[in-house]
Structure formats: C-alpha cells, structure tokens
C-alpha positions in Angstrom: 0.0 0.3 -0.3 1.3 3.7 -0.9 1.9 5.8 1.6 0.1 9.1 2.2 1.1 12.3 3.2 -0.5 15.4 5.3 0.8 18.1 3.0 1.1 21.2 4.7 -1.4 24.1 3.3 1.3 26.2 2.3 3.7 23.8 1.2 0.8 22.6 -1.7 0.2 26.3 -2.2 3.4 26.6 -3.0 3.5 23.7 -4.9 0.7 25.1 -7.2 2.1 28.6 -7.3 5.4 27.0 -8.9 3.1 25.0 -11.3 1.4 28.7 -12.2 4.4 30.5 -12.4 6.2 27.7 -14.4 3.4 27.7 -16.8 3.3 31.3 -17.2 6.6 31.3 -18.2 6.9 28.7 -20.7 4.2 30.5 -22.1 5.8 33.7 -22.6 9.0 32.6 -23.8 7.2 30.5 -26.9 6.0 33.5 -27.6 8.8 35.8 -27.8 11.8 36.3 -30.5 14.4 33.4 -30.1 16.9 36.5 -29.2 17.0 38.7 -26.0 19.0 40.8 -27.9 18.7 42.1 -31.8 20.2 39.6 -34.6 20.3 39.0 -38.2 18.7 35.8 -39.0 20.5 32.9 -40.3 21.0 29.5 -41.9 23.2 26.0 -41.7 22.7 23.2 -44.1 26.0 21.8 -43.7 25.7 20.6 -40.3 24.7 17.6 -39.3 20.9 19.1 -39.0 19.3 22.0 -40.6 19.4 25.1 -38.7 17.4 28.0 -39.4 16.2 31.2 -37.2 14.6 33.8 -38.8 16.0 37.7 -37.9 15.0 38.5 -34.0 13.8 41.5 -32.9 14.7 41.2 -29.8 13.4 41.4 -26.6 11.8 44.2 -25.2 12.9 46.5 -21.7 9.4 45.5 -20.9 9.4 41.9 -22.0 12.9 41.3 -20.3 11.3 42.7 -16.8 8.5 40.6 -17.3 10.4 37.1 -18.0 13.3 38.3 -14.9 10.4 38.7 -12.7 8.5 35.4 -13.2 12.1 33.7 -13.0 12.7 35.3 -9.6 9.2 34.6 -8.3 10.0 30.5 -9.9 13.5 30.6 -7.9 11.7 31.7 -4.6 8.9 29.4 -4.8 11.5 26.5 -5.7 13.3 27.5 -2.7 10.5 28.1 -0.2 9.0 24.0 -1.8 12.3 22.1 -1.5 13.4 23.6 1.8 10.1 23.5 3.9 9.9 22.2 7.5 7.7 19.2 6.0 10.1 17.0 4.6 12.3 16.6 7.8 9.2 14.7 9.2 9.5 12.7 6.3 12.1 9.7 6.1 14.8 10.1 4.4 14.0 6.7 1.9 10.6 8.7 1.4 11.4 11.7 0.5 11.6 11.6 -3.3 8.7 9.6 -3.4 6.6 12.2 -1.6 7.6 15.0 -3.6 6.5 13.4 -6.6 3.2 13.1 -5.3 3.2 16.6 -4.1 3.6 17.8 -7.5 0.7 16.1 -8.7 -1.5 16.8 -5.5 -4.7 18.7 -6.6 -4.6 22.4 -5.2 -5.2 23.7 -1.2 -8.7 24.8 -1.1 -10.1 28.1 -0.7 
C-alpha cells in the first residue's frame, strides 16, 4: 500500500503557485523572439541537422523585466518548496516519493 502524506496547506499552495509560474513563464518564452538582443537571421545547412532562425527584433525592456520577474518568483518558490520544514518529518528514503506526490496534489481548497 502506498504511503499517504499530510502536506501542509502552505506547502501545497507554494507548489501550486510554482506550477502556475512555470506555465506562465513557458508560455511567455514561446511567444517572444528567439533572441533577447536584436540579431540577424541565419541558416546552417552544412551541419548534421539543418538550423534556421529568422531575424530577431530582440526583447523589449518590458518583456525582459517580465521574464526576470517570473524567473525570480520561480526561484523563490522552488527554494520555499524544497526547503520547507515538512521534509524533515519525512523519512529520508521516502522523500523522493513524497516530493513526486506533492507535484501531483490537487490545489488546496480556498
């Protein structure tokens, strides 16, 4: 029988926000040009695989600030979740399983 874990609500909320921030950052990065700085496009057909990129206008200051804000928050949340006092209560051999279960927990009730 698989163990169950009574995750504290703040830990569950932190994990849920971490999922949300990562999804938001991923979506933002997919919308932005491939290069932060303006760069000419290029095409390399001589390598072992073809690589092509269109010219990049670069990111605006606002876009750079938004990416930085999300990355900073992602880091804060990752530190909060992984360093939470709850993990000291979990046996060392069970921590990986418990961590994986937390990642798939439903969001805490409001």
